[in-house]
Each structure stands twice: as C-alpha cells, then as structure tokens.
C-alpha positions in Angstrom: 0.0 -0.2 0.1 1.5 3.4 -1.2 2.3 6.0 2.1 0.8 9.3 2.3 2.0 11.8 -0.6 2.7 13.9 2.2 4.0 17.4 0.5 2.9 21.2 2.8 2.3 24.8 2.0 3.1 27.4 4.3 -0.2 29.1 4.4 -1.6 27.6 7.4 -1.3 25.7 10.3 -0.2 22.1 10.4 -2.6 19.9 11.6 -2.1 18.9 15.5 -1.5 15.3 17.0 -1.1 14.4 20.4 -2.4 11.7 22.4 -1.0 8.7 20.3 -1.2 5.4 21.8 2.0 4.0 22.8 1.9 0.2 22.2 4.1 -1.7 25.1 5.7 -5.1 24.5 3.1 -7.5 23.9 3.3 -11.3 23.7 0.3 -11.5 21.0 1.4 -12.4 17.3 -2.1 -12.3 16.6 -2.9 -8.8 16.8 -4.0 -6.3 15.6 -1.7 -3.7 17.5 -4.5 -0.5 17.8 -3.4 2.7 17.8 -5.4 5.6 18.3 -4.7 9.8 17.9 -6.1 13.0 18.4 -5.7 14.9 15.6 -6.9 18.4 14.8 -6.3 21.4 12.5 -7.1 25.0 12.0 -8.5 23.0 8.7 -10.3 19.5 7.8 -8.0 16.9 8.1 -8.3 14.6 4.4 -6.1 11.7 5.7 -4.8 10.0 8.6 -2.3 7.4 8.3 -0.5 4.9 10.5 3.3 4.6 9.0 4.7 1.3 10.3 8.1 -1.0 9.6 8.8 -4.4 10.9 12.7 -5.1 11.5 14.1 -2.3 9.3 12.2 -3.2 6.2 10.4 -1.1 4.0 7.5 1.6 5.3 3.6 0.4 5.4 1.2 2.9 5.8 -2.6 2.5 7.2 -5.2 4.4 6.5 -6.6 5.6 10.1 -10.5 5.7 9.7 -12.2 8.4 12.0 -14.2 7.7 15.4 -15.3 11.1 15.4 -14.5 14.5 14.5 -10.7 14.1 16.2 -10.0 10.8 17.3 -8.5 8.5 14.2 -7.9 4.5 14.5 -5.4 2.7 12.7 -4.5 -1.2 12.9 -1.3 -3.0 12.7 -1.6 -6.4 11.8 0.1 -9.3 13.8 3.8 -9.9 13.4 5.4 -13.5 14.6 7.6 -13.6 17.8 11.1 -11.4 17.6 9.4 -8.7 15.5 10.2 -5.2 15.9 7.6 -2.8 14.7 8.3 1.0 14.6 5.4 3.2 13.9 4.3 7.0 13.7 1.0 8.4 12.8 0.8 11.5 10.1 -2.0 13.7 9.1 -2.8 16.0 6.1 -5.4 18.8 5.9 -7.2 20.1 3.2 -4.9 22.7 2.9 -2.1 20.4 2.2 -0.2 20.9 5.4 1.7 18.1 6.8 2.2 17.0 10.2 3.9 13.5 11.9 4.4 12.6 15.2 7.1 11.9 16.6 8.2 14.6 14.8 12.1 13.8 15.1 13.3 10.9 13.7 12.7 8.6 16.6 9.8 6.6 15.9 7.2 4.7 18.8 8.9 1.0 18.9 7.4 -2.1 20.5 8.1 -6.3 20.2 6.6 -9.0 19.6 8.5 -11.7 22.6 8.1 -14.8 23.2 6.0 -16.0 26.4 8.3 -16.4 29.5 
C-alpha cells in the first residue's frame, strides 16, 4: 500500500497530533495492534495514516479511520515473535499541510515477545 503523499505548503497551520497510543511490548502474534490519536486542525483533516515498519524493513501505510471529529484509529496487523515494530502517525489537512508524530527521527517502538 502506498504511503501518504506528504507535501505541504506554508499558508496555514499544521495539523496537531496528540494522545498517540504508545504500544507496549506484547506476547500477541495475532494482533491487530491498535493505535489511536487525537488529530485537530484549523482546516479539515483529509487523511490520517499509521506508518510502520517491521525489523527495519520498508515502510507500510495504513489509513486511520475517524472515530469522531478528532479521534482517529489505525491497526497494525499481527506479527511473529521477534518482530520489532516502529510506527508513527501522520495527518494531512485540506490546505496540504502535513504533520507527523513523533516529529523527530525517532519512532514509537514495541516488540512481539515469546511467552516467558
């Protein structure tokens, strides 16, 4: 699945992304691993995506669905034991402004562990 077209312009405010679910390590290989985020903007949110990669592989984008006016949810499918999953949330508004969380080069990370 292609990633979001993440282009921006300088005229309006960027979407604000807060309260992103920070997943803990898990024993579940079944998934899904559910991530929610609160996304607001002075314009309309056109697209929200959960972007992830497993064990340093290529990135995958999963559309996030709107649960209400500000809360969006996306799901990472289950992965086998030993998987290290990195993820972030991105949003684009109707002015073309794009925001990502986390903003720096670090991503949220969790691992699929073997039962002790």
